[in-house]
A tleap script that builds the chain and sets N, CA, C and O, in Angstrom:
source leaprc.protein.ff14SB
mol = sequence {
  NMET ASP ALA LEU GLY ASN ALA THR SER PHE
  SER VAL ALA VAL PRO TYR VAL LYS LEU HIE
  VAL GLY ASP PRO GLY ALA ALA GLY THR ALA
  ASN PRO ALA THR GLU THR THR ARG LYS SER
  VAL SER PHE SER ALA ALA THR SER GLY GLY
  LEU THR SER ASP ALA ASP VAL SER TRP THR
  ASN ILE ALA GLY SER GLN ASP ALA THR HIE
  PHE THR CYS TRP ASP ASN ILE SER ALA GLY
  ASN PHE LEU PHE SER GLY ALA ILE THR ALA
  GLY ALA PHE THR ALA GLY ASP THR TYR THR
  ILE SER SER GLY ASN LEU THR VAL SER LEU
  THR LEU ALA CSER
}
set mol.1.N position { -54.769 -4.882 -6.037 }
set mol.1.CA position { -53.503 -4.976 -6.707 }
set mol.1.C position { -53.194 -3.674 -7.446 }
set mol.1.O position { -52.030 -3.316 -7.622 }
set mol.2.N position { -54.258 -2.958 -7.883 }
set mol.2.CA position { -54.015 -1.677 -8.539 }
set mol.2.C position { -53.331 -0.692 -7.589 }
set mol.2.O position { -52.516 0.123 -8.023 }
set mol.3.N position { -53.659 -0.762 -6.292 }
set mol.3.CA position { -53.020 0.126 -5.332 }
set mol.3.C position { -51.519 -0.165 -5.253 }
set mol.3.O position { -50.722 0.742 -5.012 }
set mol.4.N position { -51.143 -1.404 -5.452 }
set mol.4.CA position { -49.727 -1.773 -5.411 }
set mol.4.C position { -48.999 -1.451 -6.704 }
set mol.4.O position { -47.853 -1.003 -6.672 }
set mol.5.N position { -49.642 -1.671 -7.837 }
set mol.5.CA position { -48.931 -1.582 -9.102 }
set mol.5.C position { -49.328 -0.476 -10.039 }
set mol.5.O position { -48.624 -0.225 -11.017 }
set mol.6.N position { -50.437 0.203 -9.778 }
set mol.6.CA position { -50.909 1.209 -10.733 }
set mol.6.C position { -51.252 2.549 -10.098 }
set mol.6.O position { -52.029 3.325 -10.654 }
set mol.7.N position { -50.673 2.818 -8.933 }
set mol.7.CA position { -50.847 4.102 -8.251 }
set mol.7.C position { -52.310 4.473 -8.048 }
set mol.7.O position { -52.678 5.643 -8.156 }
set mol.8.N position { -53.151 3.473 -7.752 }
set mol.8.CA position { -54.556 3.706 -7.465 }
set mol.8.C position { -54.756 3.659 -5.953 }
set mol.8.O position { -54.305 2.721 -5.296 }
set mol.9.N position { -55.423 4.655 -5.405 }
set mol.9.CA position { -55.641 4.698 -3.960 }
set mol.9.C position { -56.546 3.556 -3.515 }
set mol.9.O position { -57.467 3.156 -4.226 }
set mol.10.N position { -56.263 3.047 -2.334 }
set mol.10.CA position { -57.069 1.977 -1.753 }
set mol.10.C position { -56.994 2.098 -0.244 }
set mol.10.O position { -55.908 2.254 0.313 }
set mol.11.N position { -58.129 2.029 0.417 }
set mol.11.CA position { -58.164 2.119 1.869 }
set mol.11.C position { -59.371 1.342 2.389 }
set mol.11.O position { -60.449 1.383 1.796 }
set mol.12.N position { -59.181 0.642 3.489 }
set mol.12.CA position { -60.278 -0.051 4.158 }
set mol.12.C position { -60.401 0.572 5.541 }
set mol.12.O position { -59.495 0.452 6.365 }
set mol.13.N position { -61.526 1.240 5.792 }
set mol.13.CA position { -61.720 1.911 7.078 }
set mol.13.C position { -61.769 0.902 8.219 }
set mol.13.O position { -61.084 1.070 9.228 }
set mol.14.N position { -62.577 -0.148 8.063 }
set mol.14.CA position { -62.707 -1.181 9.081 }
set mol.14.C position { -62.797 -2.537 8.392 }
set mol.14.O position { -63.742 -2.778 7.640 }
set mol.15.N position { -61.839 -3.426 8.630 }
set mol.15.CA position { -61.958 -4.783 8.091 }
set mol.15.C position { -62.811 -5.653 9.025 }
set mol.15.O position { -62.817 -5.458 10.240 }
set mol.16.N position { -63.524 -6.609 8.439 }
set mol.16.CA position { -64.405 -7.498 9.200 }
set mol.16.C position { -64.060 -8.954 8.897 }
set mol.16.O position { -63.799 -9.310 7.748 }
set mol.17.N position { -64.060 -9.794 9.935 }
set mol.17.CA position { -63.707 -11.209 9.822 }
set mol.17.C position { -64.960 -12.064 9.916 }
set mol.17.O position { -65.837 -11.806 10.739 }
set mol.18.N position { -65.041 -13.091 9.063 }
set mol.18.CA position { -66.136 -14.064 9.053 }
set mol.18.C position { -65.532 -15.463 9.143 }
set mol.18.O position { -64.461 -15.717 8.593 }
set mol.19.N position { -66.219 -16.365 9.835 }
set mol.19.CA position { -65.742 -17.740 10.010 }
set mol.19.C position { -66.266 -18.660 8.915 }
set mol.19.O position { -67.361 -18.462 8.390 }
set mol.20.N position { -65.460 -19.678 8.575 }
set mol.20.CA position { -65.824 -20.688 7.571 }
set mol.20.C position { -65.427 -22.066 8.074 }
set mol.20.O position { -64.488 -22.196 8.859 }
set mol.21.N position { -66.145 -23.103 7.621 }
set mol.21.CA position { -65.866 -24.482 8.036 }
set mol.21.C position { -65.146 -25.271 6.943 }
set mol.21.O position { -65.076 -26.498 7.004 }
set mol.22.N position { -64.629 -24.587 5.972 }
set mol.22.CA position { -63.863 -25.158 4.874 }
set mol.22.C position { -63.292 -24.014 4.068 }
set mol.22.O position { -63.547 -22.848 4.366 }
set mol.23.N position { -62.524 -24.341 3.056 }
set mol.23.CA position { -61.921 -23.317 2.215 }
set mol.23.C position { -63.009 -22.416 1.634 }
set mol.23.O position { -63.942 -22.916 1.004 }
set mol.24.N position { -62.909 -21.089 1.833 }
set mol.24.CA position { -63.940 -20.179 1.329 }
set mol.24.C position { -63.886 -19.935 -0.172 }
set mol.24.O position { -64.774 -19.282 -0.719 }
set mol.25.N position { -62.877 -20.438 -0.839 }
set mol.25.CA position { -62.776 -20.288 -2.285 }
set mol.25.C position { -62.336 -18.907 -2.724 }
set mol.25.O position { -62.120 -18.015 -1.903 }
set mol.26.N position { -62.208 -18.745 -4.028 }
set mol.26.CA position { -61.673 -17.517 -4.617 }
set mol.26.C position { -62.555 -16.295 -4.372 }
set mol.26.O position { -62.051 -15.172 -4.344 }
set mol.27.N position { -63.859 -16.493 -4.195 }
set mol.27.CA position { -64.776 -15.369 -3.959 }
set mol.27.C position { -65.028 -15.129 -2.476 }
set mol.27.O position { -65.658 -14.138 -2.107 }
set mol.28.N position { -64.535 -16.039 -1.613 }
set mol.28.CA position { -64.706 -15.893 -0.170 }
set mol.28.C position { -66.079 -16.270 0.346 }
set mol.28.O position { -66.414 -15.938 1.483 }
set mol.29.N position { -66.885 -16.954 -0.455 }
set mol.29.CA position { -68.275 -17.228 -0.067 }
set mol.29.C position { -68.585 -18.701 0.194 }
set mol.29.O position { -69.672 -19.012 0.681 }
set mol.30.N position { -67.669 -19.612 -0.111 }
set mol.30.CA position { -67.927 -21.048 0.079 }
set mol.30.C position { -67.741 -21.440 1.547 }
set mol.30.O position { -66.961 -20.824 2.273 }
set mol.31.N position { -68.459 -22.457 1.960 }
set mol.31.CA position { -68.325 -23.071 3.287 }
set mol.31.C position { -68.472 -22.112 4.468 }
set mol.31.O position { -67.649 -22.151 5.382 }
set mol.32.N position { -69.491 -21.258 4.477 }
set mol.32.CA position { -69.649 -20.355 5.625 }
set mol.32.C position { -70.028 -21.133 6.877 }
set mol.32.O position { -70.722 -22.147 6.799 }
set mol.33.N position { -69.575 -20.660 8.017 }
set mol.33.CA position { -69.960 -21.260 9.297 }
set mol.33.C position { -71.410 -20.894 9.606 }
set mol.33.O position { -71.953 -19.948 9.035 }
set mol.34.N position { -72.027 -21.643 10.505 }
set mol.34.CA position { -73.381 -21.326 10.970 }
set mol.34.C position { -73.406 -19.920 11.562 }
set mol.34.O position { -74.380 -19.186 11.391 }
set mol.35.N position { -72.341 -19.550 12.252 }
set mol.35.CA position { -72.197 -18.198 12.791 }
set mol.35.C position { -71.824 -17.280 11.636 }
set mol.35.O position { -70.691 -17.313 11.155 }
set mol.36.N position { -72.774 -16.458 11.187 }
set mol.36.CA position { -72.558 -15.634 9.999 }
set mol.36.C position { -72.128 -14.201 10.306 }
set mol.36.O position { -71.813 -13.441 9.390 }
set mol.37.N position { -72.113 -13.829 11.580 }
set mol.37.CA position { -71.775 -12.460 11.951 }
set mol.37.C position { -70.315 -12.148 11.633 }
set mol.37.O position { -69.416 -12.902 12.005 }
set mol.38.N position { -70.090 -11.041 10.950 }
set mol.38.CA position { -68.730 -10.550 10.720 }
set mol.38.C position { -68.347 -9.646 11.889 }
set mol.38.O position { -69.147 -8.827 12.343 }
set mol.39.N position { -67.132 -9.803 12.364 }
set mol.39.CA position { -66.645 -8.998 13.486 }
set mol.39.C position { -65.493 -8.114 13.026 }
set mol.39.O position { -64.652 -8.532 12.231 }
set mol.40.N position { -65.468 -6.900 13.533 }
set mol.40.CA position { -64.395 -5.984 13.157 }
set mol.40.C position { -63.069 -6.461 13.743 }
set mol.40.O position { -63.019 -7.054 14.821 }
set mol.41.N position { -62.006 -6.184 13.005 }
set mol.41.CA position { -60.663 -6.543 13.436 }
set mol.41.C position { -59.769 -5.328 13.216 }
set mol.41.O position { -59.966 -4.563 12.272 }
set mol.42.N position { -58.798 -5.163 14.084 }
set mol.42.CA position { -57.823 -4.088 13.897 }
set mol.42.C position { -56.426 -4.700 13.893 }
set mol.42.O position { -56.174 -5.732 14.515 }
set mol.43.N position { -55.535 -4.038 13.180 }
set mol.43.CA position { -54.179 -4.541 13.025 }
set mol.43.C position { -53.176 -3.485 13.461 }
set mol.43.O position { -53.412 -2.286 13.311 }
set mol.44.N position { -52.057 -3.945 14.000 }
set mol.44.CA position { -50.948 -3.036 14.281 }
set mol.44.C position { -50.283 -2.674 12.953 }
set mol.44.O position { -50.593 -3.269 11.921 }
set mol.45.N position { -49.383 -1.716 12.975 }
set mol.45.CA position { -48.678 -1.311 11.765 }
set mol.45.C position { -47.939 -2.507 11.166 }
set mol.45.O position { -47.411 -3.350 11.890 }
set mol.46.N position { -47.911 -2.566 9.851 }
set mol.46.CA position { -47.257 -3.674 9.160 }
set mol.46.C position { -45.769 -3.729 9.497 }
set mol.46.O position { -45.092 -2.702 9.553 }
set mol.47.N position { -45.272 -4.944 9.720 }
set mol.47.CA position { -43.846 -5.178 9.934 }
set mol.47.C position { -43.452 -6.448 9.209 }
set mol.47.O position { -44.232 -7.398 9.145 }
set mol.48.N position { -42.272 -6.471 8.673 }
set mol.48.CA position { -41.737 -7.655 7.976 }
set mol.48.C position { -42.708 -8.207 6.943 }
set mol.48.O position { -42.802 -9.421 6.761 }
set mol.49.N position { -43.429 -7.321 6.268 }
set mol.49.CA position { -44.326 -7.741 5.198 }
set mol.49.C position { -45.639 -8.333 5.656 }
set mol.49.O position { -46.322 -8.991 4.872 }
set mol.50.N position { -46.011 -8.117 6.904 }
set mol.50.CA position { -47.266 -8.692 7.388 }
set mol.50.C position { -47.985 -7.804 8.379 }
set mol.50.O position { -47.437 -6.824 8.884 }
set mol.51.N position { -49.243 -8.177 8.646 }
set mol.51.CA position { -50.076 -7.507 9.634 }
set mol.51.C position { -50.409 -8.494 10.750 }
set mol.51.O position { -50.523 -9.696 10.510 }
set mol.52.N position { -50.562 -7.986 11.961 }
set mol.52.CA position { -50.940 -8.811 13.107 }
set mol.52.C position { -52.071 -8.109 13.851 }
set mol.52.O position { -52.007 -6.903 14.093 }
set mol.53.N position { -53.109 -8.869 14.215 }
set mol.53.CA position { -54.228 -8.276 14.951 }
set mol.53.C position { -53.719 -7.698 16.269 }
set mol.53.O position { -52.826 -8.263 16.899 }
set mol.54.N position { -54.295 -6.568 16.680 }
set mol.54.CA position { -53.850 -5.926 17.912 }
set mol.54.C position { -54.931 -5.876 18.988 }
set mol.54.O position { -54.802 -5.154 19.977 }
set mol.55.N position { -55.989 -6.645 18.787 }
set mol.55.CA position { -57.060 -6.757 19.789 }
set mol.55.C position { -57.781 -8.089 19.563 }
set mol.55.O position { -57.742 -8.645 18.465 }
set mol.56.N position { -58.438 -8.592 20.610 }
set mol.56.CA position { -59.229 -9.815 20.475 }
set mol.56.C position { -60.378 -9.598 19.490 }
set mol.56.O position { -60.930 -8.502 19.399 }
set mol.57.N position { -60.730 -10.650 18.761 }
set mol.57.CA position { -61.925 -10.658 17.913 }
set mol.57.C position { -62.814 -11.745 18.495 }
set mol.57.O position { -62.440 -12.918 18.487 }
set mol.58.N position { -64.003 -11.370 19.005 }
set mol.58.CA position { -64.857 -12.329 19.702 }
set mol.58.C position { -66.276 -12.360 19.166 }
set mol.58.O position { -66.854 -11.334 18.806 }
set mol.59.N position { -66.822 -13.573 19.124 }
set mol.59.CA position { -68.222 -13.810 18.818 }
set mol.59.C position { -68.826 -14.344 20.103 }
set mol.59.O position { -68.333 -15.333 20.646 }
set mol.60.N position { -69.896 -13.706 20.611 }
set mol.60.CA position { -70.556 -14.176 21.830 }
set mol.60.C position { -71.847 -14.884 21.474 }
set mol.60.O position { -72.480 -14.577 20.464 }
set mol.61.N position { -72.234 -15.841 22.318 }
set mol.61.CA position { -73.443 -16.633 22.100 }
set mol.61.C position { -73.475 -17.156 20.662 }
set mol.61.O position { -74.452 -16.966 19.938 }
set mol.62.N position { -72.400 -17.811 20.270 }
set mol.62.CA position { -72.190 -18.245 18.890 }
set mol.62.C position { -73.263 -19.237 18.434 }
set mol.62.O position { -73.726 -20.078 19.205 }
set mol.63.N position { -73.640 -19.114 17.172 }
set mol.63.CA position { -74.677 -19.979 16.592 }
set mol.63.C position { -74.057 -21.310 16.161 }
set mol.63.O position { -73.012 -21.325 15.510 }
set mol.64.N position { -74.686 -22.404 16.515 }
set mol.64.CA position { -74.269 -23.725 16.051 }
set mol.64.C position { -72.978 -24.225 16.665 }
set mol.64.O position { -72.222 -23.461 17.265 }
set mol.65.N position { -72.735 -25.505 16.510 }
set mol.65.CA position { -71.507 -26.156 16.960 }
set mol.65.C position { -70.770 -26.648 15.723 }
set mol.65.O position { -71.276 -27.498 14.990 }
set mol.66.N position { -69.586 -26.119 15.496 }
set mol.66.CA position { -68.818 -26.464 14.303 }
set mol.66.C position { -67.329 -26.339 14.595 }
set mol.66.O position { -66.919 -26.025 15.713 }
set mol.67.N position { -66.542 -26.588 13.576 }
set mol.67.CA position { -65.102 -26.410 13.666 }
set mol.67.C position { -64.682 -25.432 12.575 }
set mol.67.O position { -64.629 -25.790 11.399 }
set mol.68.N position { -64.385 -24.205 12.966 }
set mol.68.CA position { -63.938 -23.202 12.004 }
set mol.68.C position { -62.532 -23.577 11.544 }
set mol.68.O position { -61.626 -23.752 12.359 }
set mol.69.N position { -62.363 -23.696 10.238 }
set mol.69.CA position { -61.062 -24.049 9.684 }
set mol.69.C position { -60.462 -22.907 8.876 }
set mol.69.O position { -59.267 -22.912 8.578 }
set mol.70.N position { -61.294 -21.922 8.520 }
set mol.70.CA position { -60.852 -20.796 7.705 }
set mol.70.C position { -61.578 -19.525 8.126 }
set mol.70.O position { -62.585 -19.569 8.833 }
set mol.71.N position { -61.050 -18.404 7.682 }
set mol.71.CA position { -61.713 -17.110 7.871 }
set mol.71.C position { -61.621 -16.319 6.574 }
set mol.71.O position { -60.760 -16.572 5.732 }
set mol.72.N position { -62.521 -15.361 6.433 }
set mol.72.CA position { -62.414 -14.387 5.353 }
set mol.72.C position { -62.397 -13.004 5.976 }
set mol.72.O position { -62.855 -12.811 7.102 }
set mol.73.N position { -61.869 -12.050 5.237 }
set mol.73.CA position { -61.851 -10.668 5.688 }
set mol.73.C position { -62.526 -9.814 4.619 }
set mol.73.O position { -62.267 -9.979 3.427 }
set mol.74.N position { -63.395 -8.900 5.055 }
set mol.74.CA position { -64.233 -8.080 4.179 }
set mol.74.C position { -64.092 -6.610 4.549 }
set mol.74.O position { -63.623 -6.285 5.640 }
set mol.75.N position { -64.494 -5.727 3.649 }
set mol.75.CA position { -64.434 -4.289 3.926 }
set mol.75.C position { -65.780 -3.710 4.356 }
set mol.75.O position { -65.949 -2.491 4.387 }
set mol.76.N position { -66.739 -4.577 4.690 }
set mol.76.CA position { -68.058 -4.126 5.120 }
set mol.76.C position { -68.636 -5.176 6.056 }
set mol.76.O position { -68.337 -6.362 5.912 }
set mol.77.N position { -69.450 -4.766 7.000 }
set mol.77.CA position { -69.998 -5.685 7.995 }
set mol.77.C position { -70.989 -6.693 7.410 }
set mol.77.O position { -71.155 -7.778 7.967 }
set mol.78.N position { -71.656 -6.352 6.290 }
set mol.78.CA position { -72.648 -7.293 5.761 }
set mol.78.C position { -72.587 -7.522 4.257 }
set mol.78.O position { -73.143 -8.507 3.772 }
set mol.79.N position { -71.942 -6.658 3.519 }
set mol.79.CA position { -71.827 -6.830 2.063 }
set mol.79.C position { -70.376 -6.562 1.705 }
set mol.79.O position { -69.480 -7.200 2.258 }
set mol.80.N position { -70.127 -5.642 0.802 }
set mol.80.CA position { -68.771 -5.196 0.530 }
set mol.80.C position { -67.921 -6.128 -0.296 }
set mol.80.O position { -68.418 -7.011 -0.996 }
set mol.81.N position { -66.619 -5.908 -0.195 }
set mol.81.CA position { -65.631 -6.622 -0.998 }
set mol.81.C position { -64.854 -7.628 -0.169 }
set mol.81.O position { -64.428 -7.339 0.949 }
set mol.82.N position { -64.677 -8.806 -0.732 }
set mol.82.CA position { -63.832 -9.832 -0.139 }
set mol.82.C position { -62.387 -9.381 -0.295 }
set mol.82.O position { -61.953 -9.056 -1.401 }
set mol.83.N position { -61.630 -9.357 0.817 }
set mol.83.CA position { -60.256 -8.885 0.793 }
set mol.83.C position { -59.236 -10.020 0.754 }
set mol.83.O position { -58.347 -10.031 -0.097 }
set mol.84.N position { -59.364 -10.975 1.675 }
set mol.84.CA position { -58.431 -12.090 1.752 }
set mol.84.C position { -59.001 -13.166 2.670 }
set mol.84.O position { -60.001 -12.946 3.354 }
set mol.85.N position { -58.361 -14.324 2.677 }
set mol.85.CA position { -58.783 -15.420 3.548 }
set mol.85.C position { -57.553 -16.130 4.082 }
set mol.85.O position { -56.432 -15.895 3.631 }
set mol.86.N position { -57.785 -17.004 5.052 }
set mol.86.CA position { -56.691 -17.770 5.634 }
set mol.86.C position { -57.217 -18.935 6.435 }
set mol.86.O position { -58.426 -19.084 6.609 }
set mol.87.N position { -56.317 -19.756 6.922 }
set mol.87.CA position { -56.668 -20.936 7.713 }
set mol.87.C position { -56.667 -20.598 9.198 }
set mol.87.O position { -55.956 -19.700 9.649 }
set mol.88.N position { -57.484 -21.341 9.951 }
set mol.88.CA position { -57.550 -21.227 11.408 }
set mol.88.C position { -57.128 -22.570 11.989 }
set mol.88.O position { -57.508 -23.620 11.470 }
set mol.89.N position { -56.351 -22.541 13.053 }
set mol.89.CA position { -55.942 -23.755 13.754 }
set mol.89.C position { -56.772 -23.902 15.026 }
set mol.89.O position { -56.967 -22.931 15.757 }
set mol.90.N position { -57.259 -25.109 15.290 }
set mol.90.CA position { -58.014 -25.401 16.518 }
set mol.90.C position { -59.174 -24.442 16.701 }
set mol.90.O position { -59.221 -23.694 17.678 }
set mol.91.N position { -60.125 -24.464 15.746 }
set mol.91.CA position { -61.214 -23.510 15.767 }
set mol.91.C position { -62.575 -24.065 16.142 }
set mol.91.O position { -63.592 -23.506 15.733 }
set mol.92.N position { -62.627 -25.156 16.913 }
set mol.92.CA position { -63.931 -25.743 17.277 }
set mol.92.C position { -64.685 -24.828 18.238 }
set mol.92.O position { -64.096 -24.214 19.127 }
set mol.93.N position { -66.008 -24.750 18.038 }
set mol.93.CA position { -66.849 -23.984 18.952 }
set mol.93.C position { -68.175 -24.699 19.147 }
set mol.93.O position { -68.598 -25.493 18.307 }
set mol.94.N position { -68.826 -24.406 20.269 }
set mol.94.CA position { -70.103 -25.004 20.632 }
set mol.94.C position { -71.156 -23.909 20.705 }
set mol.94.O position { -70.881 -22.803 21.170 }
set mol.95.N position { -72.358 -24.221 20.245 }
set mol.95.CA position { -73.460 -23.253 20.269 }
set mol.95.C position { -73.577 -22.616 21.646 }
set mol.95.O position { -73.535 -23.304 22.666 }
set mol.96.N position { -73.723 -21.300 21.668 }
set mol.96.CA position { -73.885 -20.560 22.905 }
set mol.96.C position { -72.584 -20.081 23.520 }
set mol.96.O position { -72.596 -19.220 24.400 }
set mol.97.N position { -71.464 -20.627 23.072 }
set mol.97.CA position { -70.158 -20.235 23.609 }
set mol.97.C position { -69.715 -18.882 23.057 }
set mol.97.O position { -70.338 -18.311 22.162 }
set mol.98.N position { -68.623 -18.400 23.622 }
set mol.98.CA position { -67.906 -17.269 23.064 }
set mol.98.C position { -66.685 -17.830 22.367 }
set mol.98.O position { -65.941 -18.619 22.951 }
set mol.99.N position { -66.472 -17.432 21.124 }
set mol.99.CA position { -65.318 -17.863 20.339 }
set mol.99.C position { -64.439 -16.647 20.121 }
set mol.99.O position { -64.912 -15.610 19.657 }
set mol.100.N position { -63.156 -16.769 20.457 }
set mol.100.CA position { -62.249 -15.626 20.377 }
set mol.100.C position { -60.975 -15.979 19.622 }
set mol.100.O position { -60.364 -17.021 19.858 }
set mol.101.N position { -60.589 -15.099 18.720 }
set mol.101.CA position { -59.256 -15.133 18.130 }
set mol.101.C position { -58.482 -14.073 18.900 }
set mol.101.O position { -58.735 -12.878 18.745 }
set mol.102.N position { -57.547 -14.507 19.722 }
set mol.102.CA position { -56.835 -13.605 20.619 }
set mol.102.C position { -55.947 -12.622 19.870 }
set mol.102.O position { -55.449 -12.908 18.781 }
set mol.103.N position { -55.766 -11.470 20.473 }
set mol.103.CA position { -54.885 -10.449 19.933 }
set mol.103.C position { -53.532 -11.057 19.573 }
set mol.103.O position { -52.944 -11.803 20.356 }
set mol.104.N position { -53.058 -10.732 18.394 }
set mol.104.CA position { -51.768 -11.245 17.942 }
set mol.104.C position { -51.835 -12.585 17.237 }
set mol.104.O position { -50.830 -13.048 16.698 }
set mol.105.N position { -53.013 -13.226 17.230 }
set mol.105.CA position { -53.146 -14.556 16.637 }
set mol.105.C position { -53.798 -14.568 15.260 }
set mol.105.O position { -54.027 -15.638 14.696 }
set mol.106.N position { -54.096 -13.407 14.716 }
set mol.106.CA position { -54.570 -13.315 13.344 }
set mol.106.C position { -53.505 -12.543 12.569 }
set mol.106.O position { -53.340 -11.337 12.751 }
set mol.107.N position { -52.794 -13.250 11.710 }
set mol.107.CA position { -51.712 -12.628 10.964 }
set mol.107.C position { -51.993 -12.717 9.469 }
set mol.107.O position { -52.606 -13.672 8.992 }
set mol.108.N position { -51.540 -11.718 8.749 }
set mol.108.CA position { -51.792 -11.621 7.319 }
set mol.108.C position { -50.494 -11.238 6.620 }
set mol.108.O position { -49.776 -10.345 7.069 }
set mol.109.N position { -50.201 -11.922 5.518 }
set mol.109.CA position { -49.051 -11.546 4.694 }
set mol.109.C position { -49.359 -11.879 3.245 }
set mol.109.O position { -50.190 -12.746 2.976 }
set mol.110.N position { -48.722 -11.224 2.330 }
set mol.110.CA position { -48.881 -11.511 0.906 }
set mol.110.C position { -47.952 -12.645 0.519 }
set mol.110.O position { -46.800 -12.690 0.952 }
set mol.111.N position { -48.453 -13.558 -0.294 }
set mol.111.CA position { -47.642 -14.647 -0.826 }
set mol.111.C position { -47.590 -14.491 -2.334 }
set mol.111.O position { -48.627 -14.385 -2.989 }
set mol.112.N position { -46.420 -14.478 -2.869 }
set mol.112.CA position { -46.249 -14.358 -4.311 }
set mol.112.C position { -46.322 -15.731 -4.960 }
set mol.112.O position { -45.654 -16.671 -4.527 }
set mol.113.N position { -47.122 -15.836 -5.982 }
set mol.113.CA position { -47.207 -17.087 -6.736 }
set mol.113.C position { -46.194 -17.034 -7.868 }
set mol.113.O position { -45.956 -15.981 -8.460 }
set mol.114.N position { -45.611 -18.167 -8.154 }
set mol.114.CA position { -44.632 -18.189 -9.241 }
set mol.114.C position { -45.204 -18.822 -10.481 }
set mol.114.O position { -44.515 -18.923 -11.497 }
savepdb mol mol.pdb
quit
């Protein structure tokens, strides 16, 4: 928020997505999926106040069988800072499968609270 309101520089070289089986909460750490691997994601240039993924994000030979209902986005593959989270629609996966969020199907926008 400082980058938006206080002229502080902010940049994320590579954002990473992690799956969750419930709301990840304010810190982004609640309800992690059995599949703990974070995958890099890339976005096209922002339009109409939002970002849209511009390539598939895939997990191969996925661990466990669950239903991903949420995702988190981080600035590091294994540690780093929690950036944002969102809901996933129809996110069931089976152990050993490949799970993919297709290009254009991960969208991000800011919502103002009143």
